[in-house]
C-alpha positions as CSV (number, residue, x, y, z in Angstrom):
1,M,-71.5,46.4,18.3
2,K,-69.7,42.9,19.4
3,T,-66.7,43.7,21.6
4,R,-64.3,40.8,21.5
5,F,-64.3,40.4,25.7
6,T,-63.2,36.9,26.7
7,D,-63.9,35.7,30.3
8,E,-59.9,36.1,30.9
9,W,-60.0,40.0,29.8
10,I,-63.4,40.8,31.6
11,E,-62.2,39.2,34.9
12,E,-58.4,41.2,34.6
13,V,-60.5,44.5,34.3
14,R,-62.8,43.6,37.3
15,S,-59.7,42.5,39.6
16,A,-57.7,45.7,38.6
17,S,-60.5,48.2,39.3
18,D,-60.4,49.2,43.0
19,L,-64.0,48.9,43.8
20,V,-63.4,51.0,46.7
21,D,-61.8,53.8,44.6
22,V,-64.6,53.6,42.1
23,I,-67.6,53.8,44.2
24,G,-65.9,56.2,46.1
25,D,-66.2,59.1,43.3
26,T,-70.3,58.6,43.9
27,V,-70.3,57.9,47.3
28,P,-68.3,59.0,50.3
29,L,-67.2,56.2,52.3
30,K,-65.4,55.9,55.3
31,K,-63.5,53.1,57.0
32,A,-65.7,50.7,59.3
33,G,-63.6,47.7,60.2
34,A,-62.4,45.5,57.2
35,N,-64.9,47.2,55.0
36,Y,-66.5,50.6,54.2
37,K,-69.5,52.2,54.8
38,G,-71.5,55.3,53.7
39,C,-75.0,56.3,52.3
40,C,-76.6,54.5,49.8
41,P,-76.5,56.2,46.1
42,F,-79.9,54.1,45.0
43,H,-82.2,55.7,47.5
44,H,-82.4,58.7,50.0
45,E,-80.8,58.0,53.9
46,K,-79.6,59.6,56.2
47,T,-78.4,56.7,58.7
48,P,-75.4,55.3,56.1
49,S,-76.9,51.5,55.4
50,F,-74.4,51.1,52.3
51,M,-71.5,48.6,52.8
52,V,-68.3,48.0,50.6
53,S,-66.4,44.8,51.3
54,P,-63.0,45.2,49.5
55,E,-62.2,41.6,50.3
56,K,-65.2,40.4,48.5
57,G,-65.2,42.9,45.9
58,I,-68.7,43.6,46.5
59,Y,-71.0,46.4,47.6
60,K,-74.5,46.0,49.8
61,C,-77.1,48.2,50.8
62,F,-79.2,46.9,53.7
63,G,-81.8,49.4,53.1
64,C,-82.9,48.7,50.0
65,G,-80.8,45.6,48.8
66,E,-78.8,46.7,46.1
67,G,-76.1,45.1,45.6
68,G,-73.2,43.6,43.1
69,D,-69.5,44.5,41.9
70,V,-67.9,46.9,40.4
71,I,-69.1,46.2,37.1
72,A,-72.9,46.4,38.4
73,F,-72.2,49.7,40.4
74,V,-70.8,51.9,37.3
75,M,-73.8,50.3,35.1
76,K,-76.2,51.5,37.5
77,T,-75.1,54.7,38.9
78,Q,-73.4,55.6,35.4
79,N,-76.6,54.5,33.5
80,M,-74.2,52.4,31.4
81,N,-74.6,49.0,29.6
82,F,-72.2,45.8,30.2
83,V,-70.0,46.7,27.6
84,E,-70.1,50.5,28.2
85,A,-68.9,49.8,31.6
86,L,-66.0,47.5,30.6
87,E,-64.9,50.5,28.5
88,Y,-65.0,52.6,31.3
89,L,-63.5,50.7,33.7
90,A,-61.0,49.1,31.4
91,S,-60.0,53.0,30.4
92,R,-59.4,53.8,34.3
93,V,-56.7,50.9,34.6
94,N,-55.2,51.9,31.6
95,I,-56.2,48.3,30.3
96,A,-56.5,48.1,26.4
97,I,-59.8,47.1,24.7
98,P,-59.6,44.7,22.3
99,E,-60.3,44.8,18.7
100,Q,-64.1,45.5,18.1
101,S,-66.2,44.4,15.2
102,D,-68.3,46.4,13.2
103,E,-70.4,44.1,11.3
104,V,-73.2,44.7,14.0
105,D,-73.3,48.4,14.2
106,P,-72.2,50.2,11.1
107,D,-71.8,53.4,12.5
108,Q,-69.7,52.6,14.9
109,K,-66.5,53.9,13.3
110,V,-68.6,57.1,12.2
111,K,-69.6,57.9,15.9
112,K,-65.9,57.0,17.1
113,R,-64.8,59.5,14.0
114,L,-67.4,62.2,15.5
115,Y,-66.6,62.1,18.7
116,E,-63.0,62.7,18.3
117,L,-63.8,65.5,15.5
118,N,-65.6,67.3,18.1
119,R,-62.8,67.4,20.6
120,E,-60.2,68.3,18.5
121,A,-63.0,71.4,17.4
122,A,-63.4,72.0,21.2
123,I,-59.7,72.2,21.8
124,F,-59.4,74.5,18.8
125,Y,-62.3,77.1,20.3
126,Y,-60.8,77.1,23.6
127,R,-57.2,78.3,22.4
128,N,-58.6,80.5,19.9
129,L,-60.5,82.2,23.0
130,K,-57.3,83.3,24.0
131,N,-56.3,85.7,21.1
132,A,-60.2,86.6,21.2
133,R,-60.2,89.6,23.7
134,E,-64.1,90.7,23.4
135,A,-64.7,87.0,23.8
136,Y,-62.3,86.5,26.9
137,A,-63.4,90.0,28.5
138,Y,-67.2,88.9,28.2
139,F,-66.3,85.7,30.4
140,R,-64.3,87.6,32.9
141,K,-66.7,90.4,33.4
142,R,-69.3,87.2,34.1
143,S,-66.7,87.0,36.8
144,L,-65.5,83.2,35.6
145,S,-62.2,82.0,36.8
146,I,-59.6,81.0,34.5
147,E,-60.1,77.5,36.3
148,T,-63.7,77.2,35.3
149,I,-63.1,78.4,31.5
150,K,-60.8,75.3,31.7
151,T,-63.1,73.3,33.2
152,F,-66.2,73.9,31.0
153,G,-63.9,74.0,28.1
154,L,-65.2,77.5,26.9
155,G,-64.0,78.8,23.5
156,F,-64.7,81.3,20.6
157,S,-65.3,81.0,17.0
158,S,-64.1,83.9,14.9
159,D,-66.1,85.7,12.1
160,E,-63.9,83.8,9.6
161,W,-66.3,81.6,7.4
162,Q,-63.7,78.7,6.9
163,E,-61.2,79.0,9.9
164,V,-62.5,75.6,11.7
165,K,-63.0,74.1,8.2
166,E,-59.5,74.1,7.4
167,A,-57.7,73.5,10.8
168,M,-60.0,70.0,10.9
169,L,-58.9,69.6,7.1
170,K,-55.5,69.8,8.6
171,K,-56.1,67.2,11.7
172,G,-57.1,64.5,9.1
173,F,-60.4,64.7,9.3
174,T,-62.7,65.5,5.9
175,E,-65.4,67.9,4.7
176,E,-68.3,65.2,5.0
177,E,-67.3,64.1,8.7
178,M,-67.6,67.9,9.4
179,M,-71.0,68.1,7.9
180,Q,-71.9,65.0,9.8
181,A,-71.2,66.4,13.2
182,G,-72.7,69.9,12.4
183,L,-69.5,72.0,12.4
184,L,-70.4,72.9,8.7
185,S,-73.0,74.4,7.0
186,K,-73.8,74.1,3.3
187,S,-75.1,77.2,1.1
188,E,-77.8,76.1,-1.3
189,K,-77.2,78.7,-3.8
190,T,-73.2,77.9,-4.5
191,G,-72.8,74.3,-2.7
192,R,-70.0,75.5,-0.8
193,T,-69.5,74.5,3.1
194,Y,-68.7,77.5,5.6
195,D,-68.2,77.2,9.4
196,R,-71.6,76.9,10.9
197,F,-70.4,78.8,14.2
198,R,-69.0,82.2,13.3
199,G,-68.2,85.2,16.1
200,R,-69.6,83.5,18.8
201,M,-68.6,82.1,22.3
202,M,-68.5,78.5,22.1
203,F,-69.9,76.1,25.0
204,P,-68.8,72.7,24.4
205,I,-71.6,69.7,25.2
206,Q,-70.7,66.4,26.4
207,D,-72.7,63.6,26.9
208,I,-73.5,62.1,30.6
209,R,-69.7,59.8,29.8
210,G,-67.6,63.1,28.9
211,R,-67.3,62.6,24.9
212,M,-68.1,65.6,22.9
213,I,-71.6,65.6,21.4
214,G,-71.9,68.7,19.9
215,F,-71.5,72.7,20.6
216,G,-74.0,75.6,22.2
217,G,-73.1,79.3,20.5
218,R,-73.6,82.4,21.7
219,V,-73.2,85.9,19.8
220,L,-70.5,88.2,21.5
221,D,-72.6,91.3,19.8
222,K,-75.7,91.8,18.0
223,G,-77.0,88.8,16.0
224,E,-79.4,86.5,15.3
225,P,-80.0,83.8,16.3
226,K,-78.8,84.5,19.8
227,Y,-78.2,80.8,20.8
228,L,-77.0,78.6,18.1
229,N,-76.7,74.7,18.9
230,S,-75.4,71.9,16.6
231,P,-77.6,70.3,14.7
232,E,-79.2,66.6,15.5
233,T,-76.0,64.1,14.5
234,K,-75.6,60.6,15.0
235,I,-74.0,61.2,18.6
236,F,-76.2,64.5,19.0
237,N,-79.7,64.7,20.0
238,K,-80.9,67.7,22.4
239,R,-83.6,65.6,23.8
240,F,-81.9,63.1,25.3
241,N,-78.7,65.1,27.1
242,L,-78.9,67.5,29.5
243,Y,-75.6,70.1,29.5
244,A,-73.2,69.6,32.5
245,L,-75.0,66.5,33.6
246,H,-71.5,64.3,33.5
247,L,-70.2,66.8,36.1
248,A,-73.7,67.1,38.3
249,K,-74.6,63.2,38.3
250,K,-71.8,62.7,41.0
251,D,-73.8,64.6,43.9
252,A,-77.1,64.2,41.9
253,R,-77.8,61.2,44.3
254,R,-77.3,63.1,47.5
255,E,-78.2,66.7,46.5
256,G,-80.6,66.3,43.6
257,L,-80.5,68.2,40.8
258,I,-81.0,71.8,40.0
259,L,-82.7,72.7,36.6
260,V,-81.8,76.3,35.1
261,E,-82.4,77.7,31.5
262,G,-78.7,78.7,30.3
263,Y,-75.3,77.7,30.3
264,M,-74.4,80.5,31.8
265,D,-76.7,79.9,34.7
266,V,-75.0,76.2,35.3
267,I,-71.4,77.2,34.9
268,A,-71.8,80.4,37.3
269,L,-73.5,77.6,40.1
270,H,-70.8,75.2,39.6
271,Q,-68.0,77.6,40.2
272,V,-69.6,78.5,43.5
273,G,-69.6,75.1,44.4
274,I,-73.2,74.0,43.4
275,T,-72.4,71.1,41.4
276,T,-75.6,70.0,40.4
277,A,-76.7,72.3,38.1
278,V,-77.7,71.3,35.0
279,A,-79.6,72.9,31.9
280,S,-81.6,71.6,28.9
281,L,-80.0,72.2,25.5
282,G,-82.1,75.1,23.7
283,T,-85.6,73.6,24.0
284,A,-88.4,73.3,26.7
285,L,-87.3,70.3,29.1
286,T,-88.6,66.7,27.1
287,K,-89.8,63.3,28.6
288,E,-86.8,62.3,28.0
289,Q,-84.8,64.6,29.4
290,A,-87.0,63.9,32.6
291,H,-86.3,60.1,32.4
292,L,-82.6,60.9,32.4
293,I,-83.0,62.7,35.5
294,K,-84.6,60.2,36.9
295,R,-82.2,57.7,36.7
296,Y,-79.7,59.6,39.1
297,T,-82.3,61.2,41.4
298,D,-85.6,61.7,42.6
299,Q,-85.2,65.3,43.9
300,V,-85.4,67.8,41.5
301,Y,-85.2,71.9,42.0
302,I,-86.4,74.1,39.2
303,C,-84.9,77.3,38.7
304,Y,-86.0,79.0,35.5
305,D,-85.6,82.8,35.0
306,S,-88.2,85.0,36.4
307,D,-89.7,86.7,33.6
308,S,-93.0,85.3,31.9
309,A,-91.7,82.9,29.6
310,G,-89.7,81.6,32.7
311,Q,-92.5,81.3,34.5
312,K,-94.3,79.6,31.8
313,A,-91.1,76.9,31.1
314,T,-91.4,76.4,34.8
315,E,-95.3,75.0,34.6
316,R,-94.4,72.8,31.6
317,A,-91.4,71.3,33.5
318,I,-93.3,70.8,36.4
319,Q,-95.7,68.6,34.4
320,V,-93.0,66.7,32.5
321,L,-91.4,65.9,35.9
322,L,-94.9,64.6,37.2
323,D,-95.4,62.3,34.6
324,A,-91.9,60.8,35.4
325,Q,-92.7,60.1,38.8
326,M,-91.0,63.2,40.6
327,E,-92.1,65.7,42.5
328,P,-90.0,68.7,41.9
329,R,-89.4,72.1,44.4
330,I,-89.3,75.6,42.7
331,I,-86.4,78.0,43.6
332,L,-88.0,81.7,43.6
333,L,-86.0,84.1,42.1
334,G,-87.4,87.1,43.4
335,T,-86.1,90.0,42.2
336,A,-83.2,88.1,40.4
337,K,-83.6,88.0,37.2
338,D,-81.6,84.4,36.9
339,P,-79.6,82.0,39.3
340,D,-75.9,84.2,37.9
341,E,-77.6,87.4,38.6
342,W,-78.6,86.4,42.4
343,I,-75.0,84.9,43.0
344,Q,-73.4,88.2,41.9
345,R,-75.9,90.4,43.7
346,D,-76.6,88.4,47.0
347,G,-73.9,85.5,47.3
348,V,-73.8,82.0,47.3
349,E,-74.8,81.7,50.9
350,S,-78.5,83.5,49.8
351,F,-78.7,81.2,47.5
352,Q,-78.0,78.1,49.4
353,Q,-80.7,78.9,51.7
354,A,-83.4,79.5,48.5
355,I,-82.6,75.8,48.0
356,K,-83.3,74.6,51.2
357,T,-86.5,76.5,51.3
358,A,-87.5,75.5,47.8
359,T,-91.4,75.8,47.2
360,Y,-92.9,72.5,47.0
361,F,-94.7,72.6,43.4
362,V,-98.0,72.3,44.7
363,D,-97.9,75.7,47.1
364,Y,-96.6,77.1,43.6
365,Q,-99.1,76.3,41.7
366,L,-101.5,77.5,44.0
367,A,-99.9,80.4,44.7
368,R,-99.6,81.1,40.6
369,I,-103.5,80.4,40.4
370,Q,-104.3,83.1,43.3
371,S,-102.0,85.7,42.0
372,K,-104.1,85.8,39.0
373,Y,-107.2,87.1,40.9
374,T,-108.3,89.9,43.3
375,V,-110.2,87.6,45.9
376,K,-111.8,90.7,47.5
377,D,-114.1,90.5,44.8
378,D,-116.8,88.3,44.9
379,E,-117.0,87.4,41.3
380,Q,-113.3,87.2,41.1
381,R,-113.0,85.2,44.4
382,V,-115.5,82.3,42.5
383,L,-113.1,82.6,39.6
384,C,-110.2,81.5,41.8
385,I,-111.9,79.0,43.9
386,R,-113.1,77.5,40.5
387,E,-109.7,77.2,39.4
388,L,-108.0,75.9,42.6
389,T,-110.6,73.2,42.7
390,Q,-110.3,72.2,39.3
391,Y,-106.3,72.1,40.1
392,V,-106.8,70.1,43.4
393,Q,-108.9,67.3,42.1
394,G,-106.3,66.7,39.3
395,L,-103.6,65.9,41.9
396,K,-103.0,62.3,41.9
397,D,-102.0,61.4,45.2
398,R,-104.8,61.4,47.6
399,T,-103.5,62.5,51.0
400,T,-102.0,66.1,48.8
401,R,-105.6,66.4,48.0
402,E,-106.8,66.3,51.5
403,I,-104.4,68.3,53.0
404,Y,-104.4,71.3,50.1
405,A,-108.2,71.4,50.3
406,E,-108.0,71.6,54.4
407,H,-105.2,74.6,53.8
408,L,-107.6,76.2,51.1
409,A,-111.1,75.9,53.1
410,R,-109.4,77.8,55.8
411,D,-108.3,80.5,53.8
412,F,-111.2,81.0,51.8
413,Q,-113.7,80.1,54.8
414,V,-115.3,77.7,52.4
415,P,-116.2,73.9,53.4
416,K,-113.6,71.6,52.1
417,G,-115.5,69.4,50.4
418,L,-116.0,72.1,48.0
419,F,-112.3,71.7,47.2
420,L,-112.6,68.2,46.9
421,G,-115.7,67.9,45.0
422,R,-117.9,66.7,47.3
423,A,-121.2,67.9,48.5
424,A,-121.1,70.3,51.6
425,D,-124.0,69.0,53.3
426,V,-123.2,65.3,52.9
427,P,-121.7,64.0,56.5
428,R,-118.3,62.8,55.7
429,A,-119.0,59.4,57.4
430,K,-121.2,58.5,54.2
431,Q,-119.2,60.2,51.5
432,R,-117.4,57.7,49.4
433,E,-113.7,58.4,49.1
434,P,-111.0,56.5,46.9
435,A,-109.6,53.3,48.4
436,I,-106.1,53.6,49.7
437,H,-105.2,50.5,48.6
438,K,-106.5,46.9,47.3
439,E,-106.7,44.0,50.2
440,A,-107.1,40.5,49.4
441,L,-106.5,39.1,52.6
442,V,-107.0,35.8,54.2
443,L,-108.0,37.2,57.8
444,K,-110.7,39.3,57.7
445,G,-112.6,40.5,61.2
446,N,-110.8,38.0,63.2
447,S,-110.9,39.1,67.2
448,R,-107.6,37.6,68.2
449,S,-104.4,40.1,68.0
450,L,-102.6,40.0,64.6
451,I,-99.7,40.0,65.8
452,Q,-100.2,36.7,68.1
453,E,-101.5,34.6,65.4
454,F,-98.9,35.5,63.3
455,L,-96.6,34.4,66.0
456,M,-98.1,31.5,66.7
457,M,-98.3,30.4,63.5
458,I,-94.5,30.9,62.8
459,H,-94.0,28.6,66.3
460,E,-95.7,25.8,64.8
461,K,-93.9,26.5,60.9
462,P,-90.7,28.5,61.6
463,E,-89.3,26.9,58.3
464,L,-91.4,29.1,56.0
465,F,-90.3,32.4,57.9
466,G,-87.3,32.5,55.6
467,E,-89.5,32.0,52.4
468,L,-91.5,35.2,53.6
469,K,-91.0,38.3,50.5
470,I,-92.3,40.8,52.8
471,P,-90.0,40.6,55.7
472,P,-91.6,41.6,59.1
473,M,-90.7,44.7,60.5
474,V,-89.8,44.5,64.1
475,V,-91.4,48.1,64.7
476,A,-95.0,47.0,63.4
477,F,-94.9,44.5,66.5
478,I,-94.1,47.3,69.5
479,G,-96.9,47.9,71.7
480,S,-98.1,44.1,71.5
481,G,-95.9,42.9,74.4
482,F,-94.1,40.8,71.9
483,D,-92.0,43.2,70.5
484,G,-88.3,42.2,72.4
485,Y,-89.3,38.6,71.7
486,A,-89.6,39.4,67.9
487,S,-86.9,41.2,67.4
488,E,-84.7,38.5,68.8
489,L,-86.5,35.5,67.2
490,F,-87.2,37.1,63.4
491,P,-83.0,37.5,62.9
492,L,-82.7,33.8,64.3
493,L,-85.1,32.8,61.7
494,S,-83.8,34.5,58.9
495,E,-80.6,33.6,59.1
496,G,-81.9,29.8,59.5
497,M,-80.1,29.3,62.9
498,V,-83.5,28.1,64.3
499,Q,-85.7,25.9,61.9
500,E,-87.6,23.5,64.3
501,P,-90.1,24.9,67.3
502,E,-87.8,22.4,69.6
503,E,-84.8,24.6,68.4
504,I,-86.8,28.0,69.1
505,A,-87.3,26.8,72.7
506,D,-83.9,25.4,73.3
507,Y,-82.2,28.6,71.9
508,F,-84.3,31.2,74.3
509,A,-84.2,28.6,77.5
510,E,-85.7,30.6,80.6
511,R,-85.9,33.8,78.5
512,F,-89.3,35.2,77.2
513,E,-90.7,32.7,79.2
514,K,-94.1,34.0,79.7
515,E,-94.6,35.5,76.0
516,R,-93.7,31.6,74.9
517,E,-95.9,30.0,77.0
518,M,-98.8,32.2,75.8
519,L,-98.2,31.6,71.9
520,Y,-97.6,27.2,72.8
521,T,-100.6,27.3,75.1
522,S,-102.8,29.1,72.2
523,K,-104.8,28.1,69.2
524,T,-104.6,30.0,66.1
525,G,-108.4,31.9,64.8
526,F,-107.1,30.5,61.5
527,S,-108.9,27.0,60.6
528,G,-106.7,25.8,57.5
529,E,-103.5,25.0,56.6
530,I,-100.5,27.3,57.5
531,S,-99.1,28.3,54.2
532,L,-96.7,30.4,52.9
533,K,-99.6,32.9,51.3
534,V,-101.7,32.8,54.8
535,L,-98.4,34.3,56.4
536,T,-97.9,36.4,53.7
537,D,-101.3,37.8,54.4
538,Y,-101.0,38.4,58.1
539,I,-97.6,40.2,57.5
540,K,-99.4,42.2,55.0
541,K,-102.1,43.2,57.6
542,I,-99.9,43.8,60.4
543,H,-97.8,46.3,58.4
544,L,-101.3,48.0,57.0
545,Q,-101.9,48.3,60.6
546,Y,-98.9,49.9,61.5
547,Y,-98.8,52.1,58.6
548,R,-102.3,53.5,59.5
549,G,-101.4,54.3,63.2
550,L,-98.4,55.9,61.6
551,K,-100.2,58.3,59.0
552,K,-102.5,59.4,61.6
553,D,-99.7,60.2,64.1
554,R,-98.3,62.4,61.0
555,E,-101.6,63.9,60.4
556,G,-102.4,65.0,63.6
557,L,-98.7,66.5,63.7
558,L,-99.4,68.2,61.0
559,Q,-102.7,69.9,62.3
560,S,-100.5,71.2,65.2
561,I,-97.8,73.0,63.0
562,P,-98.5,76.4,62.5
563,M,-99.2,77.6,58.9
564,R,-96.4,80.0,58.8
565,D,-93.6,77.0,59.7
566,D,-93.8,76.0,55.7
567,E,-90.5,74.1,55.4
568,M,-91.7,71.6,58.7
569,R,-95.3,71.3,57.1
570,K,-93.4,70.3,53.5
571,M,-91.4,67.4,55.1
572,I,-94.2,66.2,57.2
573,I,-96.5,66.0,54.4
574,L,-93.8,64.3,52.0
575,E,-93.6,61.7,55.1
576,I,-97.3,61.3,54.9
577,Q,-97.1,60.8,51.2
578,E,-94.1,58.2,51.6
579,I,-96.8,56.2,54.0
580,M,-99.4,55.9,51.6
581,R,-96.9,54.9,49.0
582,K,-96.0,51.9,51.1
583,M,-99.5,50.9,51.8
584,N,-100.4,51.3,48.1
585,D,-97.5,48.7,47.5
586,L,-98.7,46.0,50.0
587,G,-102.4,46.5,48.9
588,T,-100.7,45.7,45.0
589,M,-98.5,42.9,45.9
């Protein structure tokens, strides 16, 4: 669909949209002089580096580099295209949206009518609930407040065969439109249409933009199927949507998302303030839903029912999320059947603590495997070790494999190499292990300090510093004797305040005299022209050396932490994995 947006109209929407107000819906902001500051919604951080400038009309994160105007922010955080973002902002500030042409998308008018039809049907079901004593009593028995019922638009469909049909006809909608929306079904024998949802408690389903796209209906008494969803339509596809994501997305980047099985679990969690709960729509988690989740967060918790079906669904969901490059944690329900029962029985504080201590997916899978065997029996012990070995070797991350192989070796009193598929009698030094990264660097085996040589070359070619695609991290220069000097020099170079060797000398005058003398009077061990590629290769090597040392330090720390301190160990493991990821990134640049 092409929308007739003129440059003047776009600028009117941009100017009328309060940047702080729009961003504040997603990111808690605090005044910082003329600007506002908060934690970046595009990456996880504890120290705020996300700045919003109302005067300039832009935002910028100095941690990950994301930036743009109010339209860009809505596009990235709401997963909208340019046209959708403009329409969203125009609606916020009550600016009329120009006439639209349906020549490109002939279904656009149909879709608009279906959204309107579903909205009217949702209102009808909601109002119908007041007259349905049993249904209303059910919701109240589940401890749902009137406000919660209103927020989720919960309703009821009576046992009448054509009640909704007649009500929507009076609203001006056609029978064909009701069939397209999935509100009606047709008898194969008579060809007559009738209400699809009858005698059911109704759960309206909204897309990420809050548009009404379908319904889920649960039988009030006995009947089959227990749950009935809208069929696939032009606006509703179960694989591409998640229940309540339009409500959960606001806090998702900061707190992650909690995957639960049913509508009532989602609603119960939201009611007690855990507003990041979502659910798939009557199907197992799909890869499309996983990719939808990833647009809002990498932090996912699975909290499915504790029965065997829930455990199988958990295993499937873990694999789907792993395929989408996310590493989930599992909230263990213990003796509770589902999250709703947990909260009713033990309270919200208990559940919040369970979120904090959620089990890392590897620990969950290893515990599941071990629960299948009686390890005191030798035959069972062998079978258990075989399955554990197969699982550990299937882990993609090398650090995770190494760490968990170490744990299992200690628990089972067998060589670590057994779980890694390495021969137990081969000395570790001779074993071939997967390469952490690929290095194709100019400098190899040079006896001089990498850091000193890099700085010496920068002194000769300071104009190249601003062109580096990998900004040197001052932290990587700590311990070299040049860290203080580098911490002052690098900002000057990156901002273009000094571009000639003489300007560097003039700026520092008598400060850092010892460091500068060492750099000016020495010659590099590199023979050849100092180029951007050469400097980039040096920075890669310097950063890799820093990360190796950091990784070694964290691995040593991990060994010193008792096994019972599960939460601390998981934090260190995740930190090691992040270090490994950065090392891999450097090797593939």
